[in-house]
Every structure is written in C-alpha cells, then in structure tokens.
C-alpha positions as CSV (number, residue, x, y, z in Angstrom):
1,X,194.6,-127.5,177.5
2,X,197.9,-129.1,178.1
3,X,200.7,-127.1,176.7
4,X,204.3,-127.8,177.6
5,X,207.2,-125.4,177.5
6,X,210.6,-126.0,178.5
7,X,212.7,-123.0,179.1
8,X,216.8,-123.1,179.7
9,X,216.6,-126.7,181.0
10,X,220.1,-128.0,181.8
11,X,220.7,-131.4,183.7
12,X,224.0,-132.2,185.5
13,X,225.1,-135.3,187.4
14,X,227.8,-133.8,189.6
15,X,230.6,-131.7,187.3
16,X,229.0,-133.5,184.1
17,X,226.6,-131.9,182.3
18,X,224.5,-133.9,179.9
19,X,221.7,-131.7,178.5
20,X,222.6,-128.1,177.7
21,X,219.8,-125.0,177.4
22,X,216.9,-126.6,176.2
23,X,214.3,-125.1,175.1
24,X,210.6,-125.7,173.6
25,X,207.1,-125.2,173.4
26,X,204.7,-127.6,172.6
27,X,200.8,-127.0,171.6
28,X,198.3,-128.7,172.9
29,X,197.8,-131.5,171.0
30,X,200.5,-131.7,169.4
31,X,202.9,-134.9,168.9
32,X,206.4,-134.2,169.5
33,X,209.5,-136.5,168.7
34,X,212.9,-136.2,170.7
35,X,215.3,-138.1,168.3
36,X,219.4,-138.7,168.2
37,X,221.8,-141.1,168.6
38,X,222.4,-143.4,171.8
39,X,223.8,-141.0,174.8
40,X,222.5,-137.6,173.3
41,X,220.2,-137.1,176.1
42,X,216.8,-137.8,174.9
43,X,215.4,-140.5,177.6
44,X,216.9,-138.4,180.4
45,X,214.8,-135.0,179.0
46,X,212.0,-137.4,178.7
47,X,212.1,-138.7,182.6
48,X,212.7,-134.7,183.3
49,X,209.2,-134.2,182.0
50,X,207.9,-137.4,184.0
51,X,209.6,-135.9,187.1
52,X,212.1,-139.3,187.2
53,X,214.6,-137.1,187.1
54,X,215.5,-133.3,188.5
55,X,216.2,-130.4,187.0
56,X,219.3,-129.0,187.8
57,X,217.9,-125.7,186.4
58,X,215.7,-124.0,184.2
59,X,211.6,-124.9,183.9
60,X,209.1,-127.3,183.1
61,X,205.4,-125.9,182.6
62,X,202.4,-128.0,181.9
63,X,198.9,-126.3,181.1
64,X,201.0,-122.9,182.5
65,X,201.9,-124.4,185.7
66,X,205.4,-124.9,186.5
67,X,205.8,-128.6,187.4
68,X,209.8,-128.9,188.7
69,X,209.0,-129.8,192.1
70,X,206.0,-131.6,191.6
71,X,205.7,-135.9,191.8
72,X,205.1,-137.5,188.9
73,X,201.7,-138.5,189.9
74,X,201.1,-135.3,190.3
75,X,201.6,-133.7,187.1
76,X,198.9,-135.8,185.0
77,X,201.0,-137.4,182.5
78,X,200.9,-141.0,181.6
79,X,204.3,-142.9,180.3
80,X,205.0,-145.8,178.3
81,X,208.2,-147.4,178.7
82,X,210.7,-149.8,176.6
83,X,210.3,-152.6,178.6
84,X,206.1,-152.7,178.8
85,X,206.7,-152.7,182.7
86,X,203.5,-154.9,183.0
87,X,202.8,-156.9,186.3
88,X,203.1,-160.7,185.7
89,X,201.5,-161.8,188.4
90,X,198.5,-159.9,187.1
91,X,195.5,-160.5,184.0
92,X,195.6,-157.6,181.7
93,X,192.4,-156.3,183.4
94,X,194.1,-156.4,186.8
95,X,197.1,-154.3,184.8
96,X,195.1,-151.6,183.2
97,X,192.7,-151.0,186.2
98,X,195.7,-150.9,188.5
99,X,196.5,-146.9,188.7
100,X,192.8,-146.5,189.2
101,X,192.5,-148.8,191.5
102,X,195.5,-146.7,193.5
103,X,193.3,-143.3,192.8
104,X,190.1,-145.2,194.6
105,X,188.6,-144.8,191.3
106,X,184.6,-146.5,191.8
107,X,184.2,-150.2,190.3
108,X,182.2,-149.3,187.4
109,X,184.1,-146.2,186.7
110,X,187.0,-148.6,186.7
111,X,185.6,-150.9,184.2
112,X,184.1,-148.6,181.6
113,X,187.8,-147.2,180.9
114,X,189.0,-150.3,181.2
115,X,186.9,-151.7,178.5
116,X,187.3,-148.7,176.5
117,X,190.4,-148.4,176.0
118,X,190.6,-152.1,175.1
119,X,187.9,-151.6,172.4
120,X,190.4,-149.1,171.0
121,X,193.3,-151.0,171.0
122,X,191.5,-154.2,169.9
123,X,192.8,-156.2,172.9
124,X,189.4,-157.3,174.6
125,X,189.5,-160.9,174.1
126,X,192.5,-160.1,176.1
127,X,191.6,-159.0,179.3
128,X,192.3,-161.8,181.0
129,X,195.4,-163.4,179.8
130,X,198.9,-162.9,181.7
131,X,201.3,-160.9,180.1
132,X,203.1,-164.0,179.6
133,X,200.2,-165.3,177.7
134,X,200.8,-162.2,174.6
135,X,203.2,-161.5,172.1
136,X,205.5,-158.4,172.1
137,X,202.9,-156.3,170.2
138,X,199.8,-157.6,172.2
139,X,202.2,-155.8,175.6
140,X,203.2,-153.1,174.0
141,X,198.9,-152.5,173.4
142,X,198.4,-153.3,176.8
143,X,200.9,-150.7,178.4
144,X,199.2,-148.2,176.0
145,X,195.6,-149.6,177.3
146,X,197.2,-148.7,180.9
147,X,198.1,-144.9,180.0
148,X,194.7,-144.5,178.3
149,X,193.0,-145.3,181.3
150,X,194.2,-142.5,183.0
151,X,192.7,-139.8,180.7
152,X,196.2,-137.9,181.1
153,X,196.4,-134.5,179.9
154,X,200.3,-135.6,178.3
155,X,201.4,-139.4,177.3
156,X,205.3,-140.1,177.3
157,X,206.5,-142.7,175.0
158,X,210.4,-144.0,175.7
159,X,211.2,-145.9,172.8
160,X,208.1,-148.0,173.1
161,X,209.0,-150.1,169.9
162,X,212.5,-150.7,170.3
163,X,211.7,-154.3,171.6
164,X,209.4,-155.2,168.7
165,X,210.9,-156.8,165.1
166,X,210.9,-154.7,162.4
167,X,207.8,-155.5,160.7
168,X,205.5,-155.1,163.8
169,X,207.5,-152.0,164.9
170,X,206.2,-150.2,161.7
171,X,202.3,-151.3,161.7
172,X,202.8,-149.9,165.5
173,X,204.3,-146.6,165.1
174,X,201.1,-146.2,162.8
175,X,198.9,-147.4,165.3
176,X,200.5,-145.0,167.6
177,X,199.5,-141.9,165.5
178,X,196.2,-142.9,164.9
179,X,195.7,-143.1,168.4
180,X,197.1,-140.1,169.2
181,X,195.3,-138.3,166.4
182,X,192.4,-139.5,168.1
183,X,192.6,-139.0,171.3
184,X,194.3,-135.5,170.8
185,X,196.5,-136.1,173.8
186,X,199.9,-133.9,173.7
187,X,202.5,-136.4,173.1
188,X,206.4,-136.6,173.6
189,X,207.8,-139.6,172.2
190,X,211.7,-140.6,171.9
191,X,213.2,-142.9,169.3
192,X,216.6,-143.2,168.1
193,X,215.1,-144.3,164.6
194,X,214.9,-141.1,162.5
195,X,212.7,-142.9,160.1
196,X,210.1,-143.3,163.4
197,X,210.8,-140.0,163.5
198,X,209.5,-138.7,160.3
199,X,206.7,-140.5,160.2
200,X,205.2,-139.9,164.0
201,X,206.2,-136.5,164.4
202,X,204.2,-133.6,164.2
203,X,207.8,-131.4,164.9
204,X,210.9,-133.1,165.7
205,X,213.1,-132.4,168.4
206,X,217.1,-133.3,167.0
207,X,219.1,-133.6,170.2
208,X,223.0,-133.7,169.6
209,X,225.2,-134.2,172.1
210,X,222.8,-132.7,174.8
211,X,222.4,-129.8,172.7
212,X,219.6,-129.1,170.6
213,X,220.7,-129.0,167.0
214,X,216.7,-128.0,165.2
215,X,213.2,-128.3,166.7
216,X,210.6,-128.4,163.1
217,X,208.9,-130.3,160.9
218,X,209.9,-133.4,159.4
219,X,210.1,-131.7,156.3
220,X,211.6,-128.4,157.3
221,X,214.4,-130.7,158.7
222,X,214.6,-132.6,155.4
223,X,214.9,-129.5,153.1
224,X,216.5,-127.4,155.4
225,X,218.8,-129.0,158.0
226,X,220.5,-126.7,160.6
227,X,223.7,-128.2,161.0
228,X,225.9,-131.3,158.9
229,X,224.4,-133.3,161.9
230,X,220.7,-132.2,161.2
231,X,221.4,-133.7,157.3
232,X,223.3,-136.3,158.2
233,X,221.1,-137.7,160.3
234,X,217.5,-137.1,158.8
235,X,216.8,-139.1,156.0
236,X,217.9,-142.7,154.6
237,X,220.1,-143.3,153.1
238,X,222.1,-140.7,154.7
239,X,223.0,-137.1,152.9
240,X,226.0,-137.1,151.0
241,X,229.0,-134.3,152.2
242,X,232.0,-133.4,149.8
243,X,234.5,-130.5,150.1
244,X,234.0,-127.6,147.2
245,X,234.3,-124.2,147.5
246,X,232.4,-120.9,145.6
247,X,233.9,-119.5,142.9
248,X,231.5,-116.4,141.1
249,X,228.8,-117.8,140.8
250,X,229.9,-121.9,140.5
251,X,230.5,-124.8,143.0
252,X,233.8,-126.3,142.3
253,X,234.5,-129.7,143.7
254,X,237.6,-130.7,145.2
255,X,238.5,-132.5,141.8
256,X,238.1,-129.8,140.2
257,X,234.6,-130.6,138.9
258,X,232.3,-127.5,138.2
259,X,228.3,-127.4,139.4
260,X,225.7,-124.4,138.7
261,X,225.6,-122.8,142.7
262,X,222.9,-122.1,144.6
263,X,222.3,-118.4,145.1
264,X,224.5,-117.5,147.8
265,X,225.4,-114.2,149.5
266,X,228.0,-112.0,147.5
267,X,230.6,-112.1,150.6
268,X,230.3,-116.1,150.4
269,X,231.2,-115.9,146.9
270,X,234.6,-114.8,146.9
271,X,236.4,-118.0,146.9
272,X,234.9,-119.6,150.0
273,X,235.4,-123.0,151.4
274,X,232.4,-125.1,151.8
275,X,230.7,-128.1,152.6
276,X,228.3,-129.4,149.9
277,X,225.1,-131.6,150.7
278,X,223.7,-133.3,148.4
279,X,220.9,-136.7,148.9
280,X,221.3,-140.0,147.1
281,X,217.9,-139.4,146.0
282,X,218.1,-136.3,144.2
283,X,221.4,-137.6,142.3
284,X,219.7,-137.6,138.6
285,X,220.9,-140.3,136.6
286,X,222.5,-138.4,133.4
287,X,225.0,-139.5,130.8
288,X,226.5,-136.0,130.5
289,X,226.2,-135.2,134.2
290,X,229.4,-133.7,135.7
291,X,228.8,-135.9,138.8
292,X,230.7,-139.3,138.3
293,X,230.6,-142.2,140.2
294,X,233.2,-144.6,140.8
295,X,230.5,-148.0,141.6
296,X,231.9,-150.0,144.6
297,X,228.5,-151.8,145.4
298,X,225.1,-152.2,144.4
299,X,222.4,-152.4,146.9
300,X,219.2,-153.4,145.2
301,X,216.1,-152.8,147.5
302,X,213.3,-153.3,144.9
303,X,211.8,-150.0,143.9
304,X,215.2,-148.7,144.1
305,X,219.2,-149.3,144.0
306,X,221.3,-147.7,146.2
307,X,224.7,-147.2,144.2
308,X,227.8,-147.1,146.6
309,X,231.1,-145.9,145.4
310,X,233.6,-142.7,145.4
311,X,233.0,-139.4,143.5
312,X,235.7,-140.5,140.4
313,X,239.4,-139.0,140.6
314,X,239.1,-138.8,144.4
315,X,238.3,-141.1,147.9
316,X,235.6,-139.4,148.7
317,X,232.8,-141.6,149.5
318,X,229.3,-141.6,147.9
319,X,225.6,-142.6,147.2
320,X,223.2,-142.3,144.5
321,X,219.5,-143.9,144.8
322,X,218.3,-145.0,141.1
323,X,215.4,-146.7,139.9
324,X,215.2,-150.4,140.9
325,X,215.4,-151.4,136.9
326,X,219.1,-149.3,136.5
327,X,221.4,-151.6,135.1
328,X,224.5,-151.2,137.6
329,X,227.3,-153.6,138.9
330,X,230.9,-153.0,141.0
331,X,233.6,-151.3,138.8
332,X,231.6,-149.3,136.4
333,X,231.1,-145.5,136.4
334,X,227.6,-143.9,136.4
335,X,227.3,-140.1,135.7
336,X,224.2,-137.8,137.8
337,X,223.4,-134.0,138.0
338,X,221.8,-132.1,140.4
339,X,219.6,-129.4,140.9
340,X,220.8,-126.2,142.2
341,X,218.2,-125.7,144.2
342,X,218.7,-128.9,146.0
343,X,222.3,-128.3,146.9
344,X,222.8,-127.4,151.0
345,X,226.0,-125.7,151.5
346,X,227.3,-126.1,155.6
347,X,230.6,-123.8,156.7
348,X,233.3,-126.2,156.8
349,X,234.6,-125.2,160.7
350,X,231.1,-124.4,162.4
351,X,229.5,-127.4,160.4
352,X,226.2,-125.0,160.3
353,X,223.6,-124.1,157.2
354,X,224.9,-121.7,154.7
355,X,221.8,-119.5,153.7
356,X,221.3,-119.7,149.9
C-alpha cells in the first residue's frame, strides 16, 4: 500500500516562505493532480515528495513511513520530468534499463521488465534507437517506460506534456490516465493546465501563492469552488464575476437588474454586498432574460460560440457560451437568464465562497 500523507508542510528559502502549511492525504492507487499558475509552488511540493528539495517543517509519509530524511533512491518513487531527461548516447533499451542495472538486477529480469514496459507503451520497435531518432511523444513514452520498469510505490509527473503540441498532449494525457488505471500506482501529477488537471485527476489540489485553496474532485471544484481564485481557475472559459447585493430574496446587480437569488442565510439577506459568479455555459439565451450583454467580440468554436462583451449599462466584462448555430455579431445585444442554483456567491473582501 502506498498512501501519501502531507502534514503541515512548509518550504522556505531564507526568509521567503514559498509553501505554507500544506495538508493532504492521498489514498493508495489514487491519481492526484497539483494545479495552479506559474510560481505557486506546485513543482517545489512535488520535488519535496521526491526528496529533491528538503522540507523546512512538517512531515511527508509514504506508506506510513516518514521519508523527510530519506534520499530519493530510498523512497521507492519514480519521477517523469518535463524534459524527458534521457541519455542521448544510449539506446531506448539502455535508457530504460539503466536504473535497474544500478540496482544490480539480473540481466534476465532487466530484459523482462524493459520488454514488458515497451509492450505496454507500444514502443518495442524503438528499443534499439537513440532518443534523437524519436518524436517528442515517443521520447515521453520512453521516459514513462523508465519509470514503469522500476515498479515503484509512487509515480511523480512534473509537467510531462508541456513540450508537446496541443493534439499530442490530448492523446498522451489519455494514455497516461489509462496507464495509471491499469497499473494502479499512486500518482501525483503537476500541471498549470486546468483542462489537463480536470481530465486526469481523481482529485485536484489547487495551489495559489503557496497555499492550498481547495483539495477535492474535479466536479466538486467546478460545482462548489471554495474561493474566487478556484472559481476563476477551474472551468474554460473562466467564470464571470459581477458585483451585486442581496436584498430580501433578490440579487441586485450594480446596474439595478434584479435576479432570483439562491437561498442564503438570514443574516446574508440583509442588504449584503456580494460578488456574483456565473459560468459562461450557465447563461441561457432568453429573449426576456434580465442579463443583457453588449457584444464586443464573437469567438466561433464550432460546437459553441463565445460572446464577449459588457454587462449592458456597465463596464463589467462578461462572456456567454451559446450553441454554435446562434447568430451574433459585434455591436449586437443578447439577453440571458441563469438558474438561481447555478449562481455562486463570494465575499467581496475575503473572496471566499458564501454558502447558499
């Protein structure tokens, strides 16, 4: 069993603290994605788990064993890097076998593991080639094969697809997910791409400025984001945010437009200022809808069309996602409604979710 437990982890470089009291438990066989913008600390956290960065305070436990002081080689983990980290002078077979030779496994066992991994990844025909003779996707498979042959307790992925083109990224992320499900190995995957995170992870840990904003399933983060940051980061296109207030059971936009409000607590209903969040795909075209958009730009994507503009009567930017056949052009006005249960309310000061 390879559960991972992170307890009150911090990381500092001199006086600068880059990770703040990170907590989380990862179950055996679970695929966790750490996601967040550049500089939020996600790769630093992964490297701490790997043993490539020291822990300033707190504890990392793998399979119930504290590993803070253990060398990377003693943690029974395998890491797949962004730049593949293949030896250019070695063949694919030699690259995959190198770590096993260091561990002094028998030649027969090494060959068995290498060929088994090559079959899983469909790269047996490339075993005698050098990395320079391979495409980016093939090199990534070799890097994954080198991790698989070690038969580790934990896989760690550090933005492994960032060097691939968009089409290949989609293909490879599906292959990584299928591979992880087949092997059942506990995995932590770092990315800044929220679409990649949503499609890969059993659960997502969203980092922002070294703090964990939310740790939950993709649908939990989409349906009930804990903060404005999570709400704006998860989902594409991003959630719209509009200043509003709650009076009795009505939600009043800054333009005076009144919407049906989601159920709120009695104290919140007393003329409270809120930040309203609504996803572009939850704005429904409605000829008499109260939300009117002055369209500035139309982005046609085929199956759907994005209408970019401003909330009529204000300077607040807003985006609506409509079916691709909906006709629209810059300068037009379009009306929408939104179901109360699909509206999100946040505290404008703390930017934390208000329960509805």
